[in-house]
N, C-alpha and C positions, 0 to 999 in steps of 0.2 A: 518689556525686555527681560522677561523672567529667565529665558534660557541663557542670558549673559550676566546673571546676577553676580557671578564670581568676579566679574570685572569691576564691581563696585569697590574693591579694595585697591588702594594705590599701588601696593606691591605687585599685585597681579597685572595691573595695567602696564606698569613699567616692564614687568617680565614679558608680557605679550609684545610690547614695542621692541624690546631687545631681540626677541625671537624673530620678529618680522624683519628687523634690520639685518640680523644674521642671515636670514633666508635671502634677502635682497642681495647682500654682498657675496654670499656664497654662489648665488645664481650668476652674479657678475663675474666672479672668478672662474666658474665653470664655462661661461660663454667666452671669456678671454682665452682660456685654455683651448676651447674648441676653435676659436679664430686662429690662434697660434698654430694648432695642429693643421688646420686647413691651409694656412699660409705656407707652412713647411711642406705640406704635400704638394701645393701648387709650385713652390720653388724647386722641389725635387723633380717634378714633372718638367718644369721649364729647363732646368739644367740638363736633364736627360735628353730632351728634344733638341736643345742647342748642340749638345755633344754629338748626337747622331747626325745632325745636319752638317756640322763642321767636319765630322769624320768622313762623310760622303764627299764633301768638297775636297778635302785633303787627299783622300784615296784616289779620286778621279784625276787630280792634277799630278800626283806622284805616279799614277799609272801611265799618264800621258808622257811625262818626262822619261820614265823608264822605257817606254815603247820607242820613243825617238832616239834615245841613246843606244838602245839595242840595235835599231836599224842602222845607225851610223857605224856602230862597231862592226857589224857584219859587212857593210859596204867597205869599210877601211881594211878589213881582213882580206877582202877579195880584190880590191883595186889599189890599195896603197894610200899613203898620206896625201900625195899631191892631188890625185883625183878626188879624194874625199873632201879636201879643202875646197876644191872647185865646186863640187856638188852642193856643199853646205852654203857656199856664198851665193851660187846661182839660185838655189831653191829657198834661200833665206830661212833655213831651218832653225836658225838661232832665235827667230821670233817666237818659237814655241815656248821659250824659257823667259821671255821678258827680260833678257840679260845677255850674258856672254856664253860662248861655246868654244871650247879649246880641244884641239886634236893633238895628242902627245904621243911621242914614242915611248919606249920602255924606260928611258933615262929621265923623263919628265920634261923634255924640251919639245916645243911644237909651235902651233900657229893659233893665235887668238882671232876669233871671228865674231863681230857684232855689227850692228847697223852703222856704226861710225867708222870702223877701221878693220883691217886685216893685217896682223903683224906677228912677229915672233913672241913667244911667251914661254917661260919656264915655271913649272909648278912642282919641281922636285922637292921643295921644302914644305909643301902643303900636306897636312896630316891626312886629308881625305884622299890625295893621290897616293900617299904611302900605304893607306889602308886598302885602296883598290888593288895595288900591286901585291900586297901581302895576302889578300883574300881573293886572288884572281881565279882560283879553282872553285869558288863557291857560286860564281855567276849571280851575285846579288848587287843590287843598286846600293852604292855607298852614299849616305846622306851626311854631309859634314855639318860642323857647327857654324853659326853665322860668323862671317868675317867681312872686313872691308875690301871691296873690289880694288885691285891694283890699278885698274884703268881709270876709275873715277872716284874711288873712296866710298861709294854707297854700300851700306850693309847688304850683303847678299847671302843666300843659302846655297852652298855648293853641293853638286852631285858628281859622282864618278862611276864609270863602268869599265872594267878591264876588257882589252881586245886580245883575243887568243887565236892562234893559227889552228888549222884543222887538226894538227897533232897535239894541241893543248898548250903550246908554248906562248908566253906573254909577248905580244908584239907592240902593245901600246895601251893608252888609256884615253877614253873620251870623257872630258870633264865639261860641266855646265854649271851655271849659277842663275838664280832668279832673285829679283829684288824681294827682300823679306816682307816688304809692305804688301806684296801681291797676296801673301797668305794671311794678311791681317785686314782684308777689305770686305769679306762676304756679309758681314752683319753690322747694323748700326748699334749705337750704344743703348737705344731704347729697348732692344730685345734682351740684352743682358742686364739692364738696370744700371744705375749710376756706378755701382761698385762691382759689377760683374766682369768676368774675364773668360776667355777661351784660349787654351794653350795647346801647342803641339810640342811634345817632349820626346827625346830619344830614349828608348827603353834600355839601350846598352850602356850609354854614358851618363844618363839622367840630365842631359843638358837641354835647355829650352831652345827650340828651333824658331818658333813664332808665338806671339802673344797678342791677342786682341784685348783691348782696343788698339788701333793702329798708333804707333808712336810711343806706346807705353814701354816702360823699362822692363827688362827681364830677359829679352832674347840673348842667348849665349850664357846665361847663368845656370849654375848647376843646382839641382833640386834633390840631392842625395838625402837630405834631412826630411823630405816630405813624407807624409803618411801614405802617399800614393803607392809607394813601392811595397809597403807592408800589405796594403789592400790587394795589389796585383798578385802578390804571392798567394793570397787566399782565394782570390777570384780573378783569374788572368784575363778574362774577356771583357767584362763590364761590371760596374758597381758604383757606389756612392759613399761619401764620407764627409765628416766635418773637419775643418782644419783652419788654423790661423796661417795665412800665406807666409811662406819663407821669403817671398819677394818683397811684398809691401805691408805685411803685418795685419791684413784685413781678414776677419773671420768669415768663411764662406762655406756654403754647402756645395760640394763638388760632385759631379758625375763624370765617369771616365769610360773610355772604350778603346781597345787596342785594334790596330790594323793588322789584318791577317798576313798581308804580303810585304809589309814594310816594318822596320824596327822602330816604330813610333807609337805613342799613346796620346789620344786626344782627351783633354779635360775641359769642362765648362763649370764655372762656379758662380753662384748667386750670393751676394753679400748679405750677411745677417741684418745689417742696418737697413738694407733695401727691403728685406722680408718684413721687418718690423714696421718700416715706414708705410708699406702698402696697406697694412691693417690698422695704422695709427688712428685714422679718422673714425673707423668703425669702433675701435676700442674707446676712443674719446667720446663718441656718441653714447656708447653703453655706460661709460662712467658718469656722464651727465645725467643719463636716464636713472641710473642707480642712485645718484645724489639727489635728483628730484624726487624720486619715490621716498627716499629716506627723509627728506624735508617734509613731505606730505605726512609720513608716519609720525614724525615728531610733532608736527602741527596738530594732527589728530589727537596725539597723546596729550599735548598740553591743553587742547580744547576739552578733551574728556576729563582731564584732571580738574579743569575749571568747572566742568559740569558736576563732577563729584563734589567739589567744594561747595558749589551752589546747592546740590542735593542735600549735603550734610547740613548746611545752614538752614535749608528749607525743612529738613527732617527735624532739626533741633527746634525750629520755630513751631513746626507742627506738634512736636511733643509738648512744647510749652503750652501751645493752644489747647491740645488734648487734656493736659494736666489742669489748665484753667477751666476747660469745659467740665472735666470730672469734678473739680472743686465746686464749680457752680451747681452741677447736678447734686452733689452731696449737700451743698448748702440749701438747694431747693427742697431736697428730701427732708433735711433736718428742720427747715423753716416750716414746711408743710406739716410735719408732725407737731412741732412746738406750737404753731399757731392754731391748728385744728383741735388739739387736745383741750386747752382751756375753753375754746369756743364751743366745743361739744358740751361741756358742762354748762356754759352760759345759756345756750339755746335749749338744752334738755330741761334744765330746772325752770327756765322761763315757761316752757310748755306745761310742765307739771303744775306750776303756779296758776297758769291760765285755767287749768281744769279744777283748781281748788275754789271753794265758795268764798270769794273775796268781795269786799265792798269798795265802792269808790271812796277815795282816789287811788287806793292800792291796786285795784284792777287796772286803772289807767296806767299806773306806773309799770305794771307787768307788761301791758301791751306795748308801751314805749321801749321797754327793755327788750322785748322780743323783736320789735321792728329794727332797733339798733343792731341787735345781734345778726339778724338776717342781712342787713346792709353790710355789716362787717364781713359776713360769710361770703357775700357776693363779691366784695372788693378783694378779699384774699384769693378767691377762686380766679378772678380776672388776672391778678398779678402773677399768680403761679402758672396759669395757662400761658400768659404772654412770655414768661420766663422759660417755660418748656419749649415754646415755639422758637425763641431766640437760641436756645441751647441745642436745637435740633433733636429734642427728645419726644416730640409729638408723634404718636403712633396711631395709624388709622386702621379701622377694621374694614373687612370686605364681606358683607353678609347681606341676606335678603331683607328688604325693607318693604312693609306694606305702606305705601305712600299715604293713603287716606288716613290710616290710623296714626301715623306719625304727625301729620298736619293737624288732625283733630286733637291729638294729645297736647300739642304746643298751644293751640288756641284755648283749650280747656284750662291750661295752667295760667294763661294770661287773662282769662275771662274775669276773675274777681277784681283785678286791678282796673279793668275797663268799666266794670259795673260800679266800682267805688266812685269813678269820675263821671258816671252817667253817659258813657260813650257806647256807641254801637260797635260790635265786633263781628264782621261777616267773613265768610270763607267760601271760596269758589274753586273747585277742581275741574279742570277740563276733562271731558269724557274720553278724549283721545289718549289720555295718560295710561300707561301700563299699571296694572294692579300692584305688581311686585317689581322692584328695581334693586340694583346692587350698589351698596355704598356703606358708609359709616353712619348708622342711624343716630348715634349720640351727637356727633359733630354737626350733622345736618340739622337736627333738632336744636342744638345750641345756637347755631347761626340764625335760624328762623325765629326762635324765641327771643333772641337778643334784639332782632330788628322789630319784632312785634312790640316788646316791652318798651323799646326806644320810641316807637311811634306813639304808644299810649302816653309815655312820659311827657312828650312835647305837644300833645293835643289837649286842648281845654274843652272844646265843644265839637260836636259832630261824631266822628267815629273813625274806625280803622278797617280797611278791607284787605283781605289776603287773597291773592290769585295765584294759582299754580297751573302752568301751561307747558306744553311740550315745546322744545326748541330744536334747532338743527343738530344733527350728529349725536343722537341718543342723549341729548342734554335736556334737563328740566329747568324751567325758569320760574323763580319765586318772586312775586311782586307784593310789596307791603305799602299800601297807599293810605295816607292820613290826611286829616283836615286841620293840621296843626299850624305852627307859626311859620313854617317854610324856612328856606335857607337862601341867602343871597348868593349869586353866582361866584363872587370873589371869595366867599367863605367855604365853598364846597370842597376846595382842595385840601382843607384842614381836617375833613371829616374822618378820614381813615388813618390819621396819624396818631401815634400813642400819646396819651396825656394831653390831647388837644381838645379845647372847648371853643365854641364859636365866639364867646365873650366871657370875661372873668366872672360875670354874675350867673352864668349858666349852672355851675355846680351848686351855687347857693339856692337858686330858685327851683331847679329840677333834679339836682343830685347827680351823682356819677363822677367818674374820674377821667373820662375820655378814653378808657381802654376798651370798652365794649366793641365799638366799631372797628378799632384797630385789630382786635383779636378776630372778629368776624372776617375782616378782609384777609388776614393771614391764613385763617383756616380755609377759606374759599380758594385762595391761590394754591395752598398746599394740596388741595384736592383737585387741582387742574381746572378750576373754574374762574369766573369773572364776577365782579361786583361793582355796583355803581349807584348813582342817585340822579333823579330828575326833579328839580324843584325851583321855586322862586319865592322870594320873601313875601310872607303874608298869604300864600296860596297853597300851603301844604307841601308835602313831599312824597315821592314814590321811590322807595329803596328797592333794589332788585339784585338778585344774584342768580347765576346759572351754574349748574354742576353737571358733569358727565355721570349720569345714573342709568346705565344700560338695563334693559329689561332682563328679568330672570325667567328662564323657561320653567314651565310648570313641573317638568320631571325632576328639576333640581331642588324644588321646595321640600323642606322637611315637614312632614305631617305629624300631627299628634304632639306638638311641642307643648310644654307646660305653660299655662297661662296664669299670670298673677291674679290672686284673688284679693278682695278687700280685706284689710287687716282685721284680725279678731274673729274670723269665721271658723277657726279651727274648733272642732267639736269636743276636744279633750284637753285637759291640762298636760303640760309637758315637764319633763325633768331636764333642766338645762344647766350645763357646766359653763361658768364664765371665767376666763383667764384674763385678768386685767390688773395692772400694777398701780394705777392711779386711784386713790381712795374716792375722789369726787366722781370719777367715771364708774366706779363700782356701785356707789349709791344710786347714780342715775340709771344704770342698766337694771339694777335690782328693782327700782321703783317702777320702771317701764314693764318689766316682766311680771311684777306683782299686779300691775293694773290689767295685764292680759290674762291673769289667772294661772300663770306658770310658776313652778317652783325652781329655784336656782341655788346652786352652790358656787361660791366665789373663791378662786385661788389667785395668788399674787405673781406667779411666774410659770414658765413653761414646764419646769421640772415637776412642780406640784400638779399641773394639769395632766401630765403623763401618769403620775401616780394615782390621781383621782380617777382617770379614765380606766386604769387597770383594775381599780378596786370596786368601782360601781358601774352600773349600766345607765347611760344618759341617752336621751332622745336626740339632743343637739348639743354641740359645743361651740360657744362663741369665743374666738381666740384673737387676742391682741397680738401684734407682730413684735413690737419692741418691748421686751421685758427683761429683767435681770435673771441671772443664773442660766436660763435657757430661753431663747427667743421662740416666737410662735411658729416659725417655719420648721425649726428642728423638732419642736414638740409635735407638730402635725406628722412629720416623717416617723417619729417614734411610735405614735398611735397607729399609723398605717402599717407598722411592722407587727402589730399584735395579730393574734389569730382571730378568725371570725367567731362571734359577731361583733366583738369589741372593736375590731379594725374598721368596721363598716359605718360607724357613727358619723352622721353629717357634721362637717366642721365649716363654720362660717367665719371668715376673717373680719375683725373689727379693728380698723387702723386709720390713723391720720395720714399714713403713707399712701397717697391715692394716685400714684403715677402708673402708667401702663406696665412698666417693668415690674412694679410691685404686684399687680394683678397676675402677671405671668409667673412670678416667683411663687405666689400662693397656689396656683394651679399645679405647678411643678412639684410642690411639696405635698400635694394630695388633698388640698382644701377644696371644698365643693362650691363655695360662693364667696362673695366679697361685698361688704357694706362699709362705705367710707365714713369717716368722722368729719365734721359733726354729724351725729346720727339723725337720719330721717326716720322718725318713729314708724310711720306707715310702711316705709320700705323695709325696715328691719322686721316688723311684725309679719308682713307678707312673705318675706324670705324665710322666716322661721316656719311659718305655716306650710310653705311649699315643700321644704325639705322634710318636715315632720311627717307629711303624708307618705313618704317613702319608707318610714320605719313603723312597722306594725306595733300597736299597743300590746304591752305584756299582759298575758292572761292572769 
């Protein structure tokens, strides 16, 4: 998760969560607004459609009423009152009004005709009669305000039309009325919504003539305070507006439309509460969705914060473990140096004493001293190797190995021990094996030699046989078979554990710490191999291990590599500068170089080594790493900074710091080779000879 590493801070995690929550609720608000706008648009469309439909209904009925009254007025003008009453009664023309029809003279007295009766009626006091008389010359239908019918008390909507003679004089009035409920029946409440209304209002007096739903209050009320009239002044034909009703106090979205031929306006309104209610479920679902997403974000945030806390705890633990590992590595490096330095003197001087003309028992004492030192050296190497494996500091090479040379070399090293015990030591290499394979020659040799010496150690008679065979998958199998004491089946599980011996007397009778096999097993597994044993008590044992050692193509092999020569074959004495701060080691190296016929100059620190290399020409420089004033690495870098030929002198590291990282540090500082302490005299001599060959003798 490298690309979200910035989220590893709690503040950034909280910030991201807040941003996401803000986005969720912003999206919710935007969607709610969109739903509201869509609901308002739908409500406006509904109110407009209802207004148009109601307008058509009203216009059709008013047109029918006007046509009937106009026909009766013409008939009355031509035939008189008596014949007109007879016609209306016979033709039942009053049924066109769903109410009453009255034929009046100019004074307001006349005859009432309906389905129930025909009788005298006076409407002289009715405003709609008075208006029809007053506006007789306009030839318009007069639509009165709702009143209670005199015949039955039912609310009716009256109409009136003046009757004029051919010369234009008023001769009477035809009046009619219809039940107000007739104009309140065309739609059910579902079309308008629970709070919706449809209204017919007079444009001249602002009085409501009819109001849907049927039976609702409002008919006959004035609406002069309504916003409708201001909207009509701006847009006379049709439009829409928001208003809190002056009749019932409900806020609605109204649409209106005026009738071209009659002085009325039709309005239809959808209640705001109904508009909101229609989208309430959708808004509720959105709110639940936004809440759910918010909860998920918060849960993810808290989970991530827990993860961060766990990561911090793990990182802290890792840092502590790394610090412990570094401390262990530092301890190993320090112990390696501190243990190997005195051991270097012990083994070195023991070797010098062995070369001296000593008589028994002193020669025997020196031999015992040398054997004890070698045993201590092997023990220290085992402990340090195992510690490096546990600390994860073991580094493996990948280089070409001549398999036969490696095996023969290991056998040659173990041969003296086998000869001392009068054991045979045979080696067989399968002809199918590749000549060169790729791997770490030192670690392969270490495991092989460890198993060979272990077999010799536990074999009293007979011998040891080494077999090297090809295995599956570019692997090589090594088998070491002995005729020794053998191992019981129940004890074989202990073999590869650290500090384990088969019985308490093993270390006393055969020596060892139990680390050798554990180290071998660890090295084999680190090299992706397998190791095991086949044995039974009293019948010897066969230890085996398999390693992936792929063949090296011939074109990858390096030709002409330098070959180690036997020590002391150099034909000329050399001038050697030795940088060593321990007096005992100074004496030891000087004695060795004297025995090889070389001349040496000894300095105590790196600064003196740099000054001596600048002042004189040396064939080889032997450089310790840990010294006061200036260490060996810095001294090597300073010498390499000289101009040629002083900068080209071979520098060989002599140090008890024998880890892989120490070797890498020496190469990085410009050193040519590395000889660990305790010093192997033959190896040191061969290394000096090899590098001295590259420096021509001075004329």
